[in-house]
MDAnalysis code that builds the backbone (N, CA, C; Angstrom):
import MDAnalysis as mda
import numpy as np

u = mda.Universe.empty(507, n_residues=169, atom_resindex=np.repeat(np.arange(169), 3), trajectory=True)
u.add_TopologyAttr("name", ["N", "CA", "C"] * 169)
u.add_TopologyAttr("resid", np.arange(1, 170))
u.add_TopologyAttr("resname", ["MET", "THR", "ILE", "ARG", "ALA", "ARG", "MET", "ALA", "SER", "ALA", "ARG", "GLN", "SER", "SER", "ASN", "LEU", "ALA", "ASP", "HIS", "PRO", "ASP", "LYS", "LEU", "THR", "ASP", "VAL", "SER", "VAL", "LEU", "ALA", "ALA", "ALA", "GLY", "MET", "VAL", "ALA", "THR", "ARG", "GLU", "ALA", "VAL", "GLY", "MET", "ALA", "LEU", "LEU", "ARG", "LEU", "ARG", "ASP", "SER", "MET", "ASP", "ARG", "HIS", "GLU", "TRP", "THR", "PHE", "CYS", "LEU", "SER", "ALA", "VAL", "ALA", "ALA", "ARG", "VAL", "ARG", "TYR", "SER", "LEU", "ARG", "ASP", "ALA", "LYS", "ASP", "LYS", "PRO", "SER", "GLU", "ARG", "GLU", "GLN", "HIS", "ASP", "LEU", "ALA", "GLU", "LEU", "ILE", "LEU", "ARG", "SER", "TRP", "LEU", "LEU", "PRO", "VAL", "CYS", "PRO", "ALA", "CYS", "GLN", "GLY", "ARG", "ARG", "TYR", "GLN", "THR", "VAL", "PRO", "GLY", "THR", "PRO", "TYR", "LEU", "SER", "ASP", "ALA", "ALA", "CYS", "HIS", "PRO", "CYS", "ARG", "GLY", "THR", "GLY", "VAL", "ILE", "PRO", "VAL", "ASP", "HIS", "GLY", "LEU", "GLN", "GLY", "ALA", "ALA", "ARG", "ASP", "ALA", "ALA", "ARG", "THR", "VAL", "ALA", "GLU", "TRP", "MET", "ASP", "CYS", "ASN", "ALA", "HIS", "ARG", "ALA", "ALA", "GLU", "LYS", "SER", "ARG", "GLY", "LYS", "VAL", "TYR", "GLY"])
u.atoms.positions = np.array([
    [25.528, -19.240, 12.410],
    [24.357, -18.626, 11.756],
    [23.731, -17.631, 12.720],
    [23.425, -16.412, 12.230],
    [22.815, -15.389, 13.086],
    [21.364, -15.792, 13.354],
    [20.852, -15.204, 14.539],
    [19.504, -15.560, 14.981],
    [18.388, -15.123, 13.783],
    [18.723, -14.027, 13.182],
    [17.679, -13.640, 12.104],
    [17.676, -14.648, 10.922],
    [18.838, -15.223, 10.575],
    [18.998, -16.150, 9.525],
    [18.420, -17.425, 9.967],
    [18.666, -17.796, 11.259],
    [18.063, -19.031, 11.786],
    [16.566, -18.947, 11.865],
    [15.900, -17.809, 12.245],
    [14.514, -17.703, 12.308],
    [13.943, -17.734, 10.879],
    [14.557, -17.068, 9.981],
    [14.095, -17.080, 8.526],
    [14.043, -18.461, 8.081],
    [15.109, -19.189, 8.329],
    [15.209, -20.633, 7.878],
    [14.171, -21.532, 8.605],
    [13.964, -21.275, 9.910],
    [12.922, -22.015, 10.549],
    [11.595, -21.921, 10.147],
    [11.260, -20.592, 9.677],
    [9.890, -20.310, 9.255],
    [9.581, -21.014, 7.805],
    [10.626, -21.310, 7.103],
    [10.391, -21.989, 5.862],
    [10.675, -23.513, 5.929],
    [10.890, -23.969, 7.081],
    [11.253, -25.436, 7.267],
    [10.129, -26.349, 6.957],
    [10.591, -27.478, 6.446],
    [9.497, -28.558, 6.233],
    [9.615, -29.654, 7.354],
    [10.680, -29.594, 8.128],
    [10.992, -30.517, 9.191],
    [10.601, -29.883, 10.570],
    [9.438, -30.294, 11.090],
    [9.064, -29.752, 12.365],
    [9.212, -30.844, 13.464],
    [10.083, -31.710, 13.278],
    [10.404, -32.544, 14.395],
    [11.103, -32.001, 15.534],
    [10.742, -32.298, 16.704],
    [11.353, -31.857, 17.886],
    [12.250, -32.757, 18.738],
    [13.374, -32.432, 18.913],
    [14.289, -33.333, 19.745],
    [14.758, -32.481, 20.978],
    [14.414, -32.949, 22.145],
    [14.696, -32.171, 23.258],
    [16.262, -31.954, 23.582],
    [17.117, -32.778, 23.078],
    [18.582, -32.487, 23.228],
    [19.287, -31.777, 22.274],
    [18.604, -31.256, 21.245],
    [19.316, -30.410, 20.244],
    [18.430, -29.305, 19.720],
    [19.060, -28.293, 19.191],
    [18.378, -27.037, 18.771],
    [17.737, -27.417, 17.366],
    [16.348, -27.324, 17.280],
    [15.686, -27.595, 16.110],
    [14.861, -26.333, 15.602],
    [14.330, -26.490, 14.457],
    [13.459, -25.319, 13.913],
    [12.257, -25.058, 14.829],
    [11.799, -26.151, 15.354],
    [10.596, -25.997, 16.336],
    [11.068, -25.216, 17.560],
    [12.164, -25.374, 18.146],
    [12.793, -24.641, 19.240],
    [12.966, -23.159, 18.864],
    [13.348, -22.853, 17.681],
    [13.544, -21.512, 17.319],
    [12.247, -20.846, 17.015],
    [11.238, -21.531, 16.460],
    [9.809, -20.924, 16.347],
    [9.038, -20.740, 17.564],
    [9.376, -21.646, 18.564],
    [8.880, -21.472, 19.867],
    [9.445, -20.247, 20.647],
    [10.660, -20.074, 20.479],
    [11.382, -18.923, 21.098],
    [10.809, -17.572, 20.497],
    [10.654, -17.570, 19.253],
    [10.180, -16.379, 18.543],
    [8.788, -16.169, 18.982],
    [7.874, -17.168, 19.203],
    [6.551, -16.981, 19.666],
    [6.519, -16.438, 21.072],
    [7.406, -16.878, 21.940],
    [7.490, -16.305, 23.215],
    [7.857, -14.843, 23.230],
    [8.884, -14.534, 22.419],
    [9.250, -13.135, 22.309],
    [8.153, -12.218, 21.672],
    [7.449, -12.866, 20.815],
    [6.342, -12.015, 20.032],
    [5.190, -11.690, 20.940],
    [5.081, -12.349, 22.086],
    [4.019, -11.849, 23.067],
    [4.270, -10.577, 23.651],
    [5.606, -10.190, 23.905],
    [5.918, -8.867, 24.486],
    [6.484, -7.948, 23.326],
    [7.016, -8.434, 22.304],
    [7.678, -7.627, 21.267],
    [6.914, -7.871, 19.900],
    [5.633, -7.621, 19.754],
    [4.856, -7.914, 18.665],
    [5.366, -7.164, 17.481],
    [5.575, -5.859, 17.577],
    [5.924, -5.000, 16.455],
    [7.346, -5.416, 16.039],
    [8.257, -5.541, 16.898],
    [9.651, -6.016, 16.588],
    [9.629, -7.274, 15.758],
    [8.893, -8.314, 16.301],
    [9.003, -9.570, 15.597],
    [8.195, -9.457, 14.278],
    [7.232, -8.604, 14.180],
    [6.536, -8.448, 12.942],
    [7.444, -7.842, 11.846],
    [8.131, -6.831, 12.310],
    [9.153, -6.205, 11.388],
    [10.176, -7.155, 10.948],
    [10.780, -7.995, 11.890],
    [11.706, -8.985, 11.487],
    [11.176, -9.907, 10.440],
    [9.966, -10.449, 10.759],
    [9.284, -11.426, 9.740],
    [9.142, -10.775, 8.425],
    [8.746, -9.491, 8.397],
    [8.482, -8.761, 7.199],
    [9.883, -8.579, 6.396],
    [10.819, -8.133, 7.135],
    [12.147, -7.871, 6.476],
    [12.943, -9.091, 6.104],
    [12.947, -9.948, 6.938],
    [13.809, -11.147, 6.760],
    [13.132, -12.277, 5.830],
    [11.815, -12.419, 5.939],
    [11.172, -13.436, 5.158],
    [10.183, -12.981, 4.149],
    [10.028, -11.529, 4.096],
    [9.118, -10.885, 3.243],
    [7.768, -11.646, 3.375],
    [7.364, -11.842, 4.621],
    [6.029, -12.447, 5.017],
    [5.006, -11.336, 4.636],
    [4.266, -11.506, 3.574],
    [3.219, -10.562, 3.290],
    [2.074, -10.398, 4.231],
    [1.940, -11.316, 5.042],
    [0.851, -11.219, 6.003],
    [1.135, -10.303, 7.139],
    [2.400, -9.960, 7.339],
    [2.782, -8.931, 8.298],
    [2.684, -7.490, 7.834],
    [2.387, -7.247, 6.467],
    [2.447, -5.911, 5.908],
    [1.419, -4.964, 6.638],
    [0.159, -5.403, 6.774],
    [-0.839, -4.603, 7.337],
    [-0.550, -4.331, 8.825],
    [-0.198, -5.254, 9.524],
    [0.082, -4.988, 10.934],
    [1.345, -3.926, 11.026],
    [2.397, -4.198, 10.298],
    [3.483, -3.342, 10.396],
    [3.209, -1.863, 9.828],
    [2.385, -1.820, 8.844],
    [2.016, -0.531, 8.266],
    [1.164, 0.281, 9.266],
    [0.307, -0.465, 9.968],
    [-0.534, 0.144, 11.002],
    [0.357, 0.789, 12.143],
    [1.266, -0.101, 12.547],
    [2.210, 0.323, 13.648],
    [3.022, 1.490, 13.220],
    [3.590, 1.498, 12.075],
    [4.396, 2.526, 11.542],
    [3.589, 3.853, 11.484],
    [2.273, 3.676, 10.956],
    [1.406, 4.859, 10.789],
    [1.078, 5.467, 12.167],
    [0.836, 4.563, 13.158],
    [0.597, 5.171, 14.452],
    [1.741, 5.890, 14.965],
    [2.960, 5.316, 14.754],
    [4.205, 5.985, 15.199],
    [4.444, 7.405, 14.441],
    [4.107, 7.433, 13.184],
    [4.151, 8.647, 12.349],
    [3.240, 9.714, 12.942],
    [2.094, 9.391, 13.219],
    [1.114, 10.309, 13.889],
    [1.614, 10.754, 15.276],
    [2.139, 9.852, 16.000],
    [2.792, 10.242, 17.249],
    [4.009, 11.225, 17.024],
    [4.784, 11.001, 16.049],
    [5.988, 11.829, 15.864],
    [5.587, 13.215, 15.262],
    [4.429, 13.262, 14.664],
    [4.056, 14.530, 14.043],
    [2.986, 15.300, 14.958],
    [2.665, 14.843, 16.152],
    [1.708, 15.365, 16.932],
    [1.871, 16.878, 17.296],
    [3.063, 17.377, 17.346],
    [3.372, 18.692, 17.703],
    [3.816, 19.582, 16.511],
    [3.869, 18.910, 15.354],
    [4.378, 19.669, 14.170],
    [3.496, 20.849, 13.818],
    [4.127, 21.908, 13.338],
    [3.306, 23.087, 12.895],
    [2.704, 22.866, 11.594],
    [3.457, 22.280, 10.650],
    [2.947, 22.091, 9.213],
    [2.453, 20.639, 9.198],
    [1.550, 20.275, 10.024],
    [1.143, 18.879, 10.230],
    [0.424, 18.381, 8.829],
    [0.796, 17.240, 8.247],
    [0.249, 16.754, 7.109],
    [-1.140, 16.198, 7.427],
    [-1.987, 16.056, 6.379],
    [-3.266, 15.480, 6.559],
    [-3.159, 13.938, 6.948],
    [-4.286, 13.305, 7.307],
    [-4.261, 11.964, 7.646],
    [-3.757, 11.077, 6.490],
    [-4.265, 11.405, 5.268],
    [-3.886, 10.606, 4.090],
    [-2.409, 10.829, 3.833],
    [-1.844, 12.016, 3.966],
    [-0.451, 12.141, 3.838],
    [0.392, 11.604, 4.869],
    [-0.040, 11.540, 6.078],
    [0.611, 10.709, 7.095],
    [0.638, 9.252, 6.834],
    [-0.403, 8.696, 6.280],
    [-0.484, 7.321, 6.006],
    [0.533, 7.047, 4.854],
    [0.507, 7.942, 3.772],
    [1.424, 7.822, 2.693],
    [2.805, 7.813, 3.108],
    [3.206, 8.758, 4.120],
    [4.479, 8.896, 4.669],
    [4.891, 7.577, 5.374],
    [3.971, 7.014, 6.097],
    [4.211, 5.758, 6.792],
    [4.569, 4.604, 5.898],
    [3.857, 4.556, 4.780],
    [4.121, 3.531, 3.733],
    [5.454, 3.738, 3.157],
    [5.742, 4.995, 2.833],
    [7.002, 5.388, 2.234],
    [8.160, 4.897, 3.192],
    [8.006, 5.242, 4.415],
    [9.083, 4.907, 5.478],
    [9.218, 3.381, 5.530],
    [8.156, 2.726, 5.554],
    [8.229, 1.200, 5.657],
    [8.865, 0.679, 4.469],
    [8.491, 1.101, 3.245],
    [9.056, 0.603, 2.034],
    [10.606, 0.937, 2.066],
    [10.884, 2.161, 2.414],
    [12.408, 2.576, 2.370],
    [13.185, 1.738, 3.483],
    [12.578, 1.432, 4.575],
    [13.196, 0.635, 5.599],
    [13.502, -0.765, 5.110],
    [12.450, -1.298, 4.483],
    [12.575, -2.732, 3.983],
    [13.600, -2.849, 2.869],
    [13.583, -1.889, 1.996],
    [14.487, -2.000, 0.702],
    [15.220, -0.631, 0.518],
    [16.187, -0.385, 1.178],
    [16.961, 0.849, 1.029],
    [17.825, 1.077, -0.181],
    [17.696, 0.182, -1.068],
    [18.594, 0.233, -2.295],
    [18.320, 1.493, -3.154],
    [19.452, 2.099, -3.613],
    [19.281, 3.309, -4.436],
    [18.686, 2.893, -5.736],
    [17.653, 3.533, -6.096],
    [16.986, 3.232, -7.588],
    [17.863, 3.752, -8.709],
    [18.666, 4.655, -8.471],
    [19.564, 5.100, -9.681],
    [20.642, 4.099, -10.005],
    [21.259, 3.530, -9.092],
    [22.415, 2.514, -9.321],
    [22.107, 1.085, -8.913],
    [20.915, 0.900, -8.511],
    [20.338, -0.486, -8.003],
    [21.383, -1.039, -6.964],
    [22.066, -0.189, -6.087],
    [22.792, -0.622, -5.092],
    [24.273, -0.941, -5.422],
    [24.539, -0.592, -6.672],
    [25.948, -0.938, -7.204],
    [26.909, 0.200, -6.956],
    [26.513, 1.294, -6.428],
    [27.344, 2.377, -5.945],
    [28.119, 3.233, -7.057],
    [27.969, 2.859, -8.244],
    [28.540, 3.582, -9.340],
    [27.452, 3.852, -10.505],
    [27.768, 5.026, -11.166],
    [26.956, 5.341, -12.278],
    [27.112, 4.337, -13.337],
    [26.088, 4.061, -14.194],
    [26.196, 3.185, -15.315],
    [26.707, 4.101, -16.627],
    [27.500, 3.510, -17.502],
    [27.752, 4.135, -18.655],
    [26.463, 4.245, -19.514],
    [26.097, 5.421, -20.031],
    [24.879, 5.485, -20.773],
    [24.782, 4.509, -21.903],
    [23.692, 3.806, -22.056],
    [23.464, 2.881, -23.230],
    [24.128, 1.654, -23.094],
    [24.768, 1.299, -21.869],
    [25.487, 0.010, -21.698],
    [25.117, -0.458, -20.192],
    [25.308, -1.752, -19.971],
    [25.183, -2.281, -18.645],
    [26.378, -2.133, -17.757],
    [27.438, -1.415, -18.133],
    [28.648, -1.362, -17.520],
    [28.639, -0.222, -16.582],
    [29.370, -0.349, -15.597],
    [29.602, 0.716, -14.536],
    [30.745, 1.698, -14.825],
    [30.579, 2.945, -14.563],
    [31.605, 3.841, -14.809],
    [32.465, 3.957, -13.508],
    [33.447, 4.826, -13.508],
    [34.307, 5.074, -12.384],
    [33.695, 6.086, -11.448],
    [32.655, 6.806, -11.842],
    [32.073, 7.730, -11.078],
    [31.160, 7.376, -10.114],
    [31.160, 7.775, -8.888],
    [30.123, 7.400, -7.762],
    [28.758, 7.915, -8.161],
    [27.806, 7.078, -7.745],
    [26.347, 7.455, -7.966],
    [26.035, 8.802, -7.198],
    [25.404, 9.703, -7.831],
    [25.061, 11.022, -7.294],
    [23.962, 10.869, -6.152],
    [22.870, 10.237, -6.439],
    [21.773, 10.255, -5.392],
    [22.182, 9.589, -4.134],
    [22.934, 8.515, -4.132],
    [23.342, 7.797, -2.884],
    [24.781, 8.174, -2.492],
    [25.493, 8.941, -3.196],
    [26.863, 9.366, -2.984],
    [27.708, 8.032, -2.891],
    [27.512, 7.101, -3.634],
    [28.335, 6.018, -3.684],
    [28.176, 4.914, -2.693],
    [27.115, 5.091, -1.887],
    [26.910, 4.067, -0.815],
    [25.991, 2.931, -1.288],
    [25.096, 3.133, -2.295],
    [24.244, 2.071, -2.815],
    [22.956, 2.019, -1.995],
    [22.857, 2.899, -1.003],
    [21.712, 2.904, -0.138],
    [21.200, 4.338, -0.166],
    [19.945, 4.463, -0.143],
    [19.199, 5.776, 0.026],
    [18.620, 5.864, 1.412],
    [18.888, 6.908, 2.167],
    [18.407, 7.084, 3.539],
    [16.852, 7.233, 3.486],
    [16.294, 6.838, 4.617],
    [14.771, 6.756, 4.640],
    [14.158, 8.126, 4.468],
    [14.880, 9.140, 4.718],
    [14.381, 10.612, 4.694],
    [14.701, 11.299, 3.389],
    [15.165, 10.426, 2.374],
    [15.488, 11.114, 1.162],
    [14.380, 11.710, 0.398],
    [14.457, 12.957, -0.034],
    [13.417, 13.660, -0.751],
    [12.329, 14.306, 0.208],
    [12.434, 14.061, 1.477],
    [11.403, 14.674, 2.335],
    [11.727, 15.956, 2.919],
    [10.886, 16.785, 3.357],
    [11.093, 18.176, 3.849],
    [10.531, 18.361, 5.137],
    [11.080, 19.181, 5.912],
    [10.432, 19.690, 7.246],
    [10.194, 18.587, 8.155],
    [8.938, 18.606, 8.742],
    [8.576, 17.833, 9.775],
    [8.478, 16.314, 9.309],
    [8.148, 16.065, 7.911],
    [8.161, 14.790, 7.468],
    [9.462, 14.078, 7.460],
    [10.568, 14.874, 7.226],
    [11.976, 14.399, 7.260],
    [12.330, 13.933, 8.612],
    [11.967, 14.787, 9.669],
    [12.313, 14.420, 11.039],
    [11.600, 13.160, 11.544],
    [10.297, 13.201, 11.098],
    [9.414, 12.084, 11.490],
    [9.923, 10.794, 10.881],
    [10.422, 10.801, 9.671],
    [10.934, 9.600, 8.908],
    [12.195, 9.135, 9.706],
    [13.067, 10.007, 10.059],
    [14.316, 9.594, 10.786],
    [13.907, 8.957, 12.095],
    [12.947, 9.651, 12.841],
    [12.543, 9.114, 14.170],
    [11.873, 7.861, 14.093],
    [11.022, 7.655, 13.088],
    [10.244, 6.421, 13.016],
    [11.229, 5.209, 12.574],
    [12.127, 5.507, 11.601],
    [13.023, 4.555, 11.270],
    [13.954, 4.034, 12.393],
    [14.324, 4.973, 13.157],
    [15.120, 4.655, 14.307],
    [14.295, 3.794, 15.338],
    [13.019, 4.142, 15.484],
    [12.110, 3.309, 16.306],
    [11.969, 1.909, 15.819],
    [11.789, 1.858, 14.451],
    [11.747, 0.442, 13.839],
    [13.052, -0.407, 13.936],
    [14.105, 0.295, 13.894],
    [15.343, -0.408, 14.002],
    [15.538, -0.917, 15.527],
    [15.145, -0.090, 16.433],
    [15.193, -0.374, 17.822],
    [14.226, -1.490, 18.204],
    [13.082, -1.575, 17.709],
    [12.192, -2.710, 17.967],
    [12.678, -3.879, 17.248],
    [13.130, -3.939, 16.042],
    [13.498, -5.107, 15.477],
    [14.762, -5.616, 16.113],
    [15.779, -4.757, 16.534],
    [16.884, -5.220, 17.236],
    [16.600, -5.824, 18.606],
    [15.664, -5.108, 19.284],
    [15.397, -5.666, 20.609],
    [14.674, -7.144, 20.506],
    [13.864, -7.293, 19.537],
    [13.102, -8.577, 19.228],
    [14.210, -9.634, 18.916],
    [15.083, -9.258, 18.050],
    [16.161, -10.289, 17.625],
    [17.055, -10.589, 18.743],
    [17.465, -9.715, 19.637],
    [18.329, -9.875, 20.710],
    [17.544, -10.860, 21.783],
    [16.295, -10.576, 22.029],
    [15.600, -11.366, 23.010],
    [15.356, -12.808, 22.423],
    [15.176, -12.969, 21.036],
    [15.024, -14.225, 20.479],
    [16.422, -14.963, 20.559],
    [17.551, -14.296, 20.347],
    [18.815, -14.861, 20.495],
    [18.992, -15.411, 21.874],
    [18.630, -14.590, 22.827],
    [18.749, -15.038, 24.276],
    [17.890, -16.291, 24.571],
    [16.689, -16.374, 24.043],
    [15.915, -17.496, 24.284],
    [16.435, -18.700, 23.544],
    [16.986, -18.546, 22.325],
    [17.480, -19.687, 21.535],
    [18.808, -20.193, 22.025],
    [19.704, -19.301, 22.267],
    [21.094, -19.625, 22.618],
    [21.413, -19.569, 24.111],
    [20.455, -19.090, 24.838],
    [20.690, -18.994, 26.316],
    [21.483, -17.900, 26.883],
])
């Protein structure tokens, strides 16, 4: 079981008994708490993505919005504050659920009027089933979306790795 799956399972556990000689859900949650003291954004992103913990949405959105502002600080065609906030929300939503809306992640076009798939690859996602985070964006917003998504990936990966190190040694 991966550390992300283990943490998601522990967050929803009804058994919080702790046994010092074996790995329990309490041990996993304690490790996540220790990591969260230094990797708050990464752990919040993991909780939001893996458990869809709605309580993490505002914290993650504010962190992503701050990173968007930082990424666009030197842009010539700098968007307004509202547009930057909207861009941050778009990036966070795309990062959480990157499924192509045209094919719903199935990678092929549907036959019109039926629920069946054709042999032709989906055009918007080019047959991958996933839409990139910068899809449909232009200029500085496109570059910022890529940069911020990479930053989010790095934070989530670092938090997961540190949690894995705490849990499994």
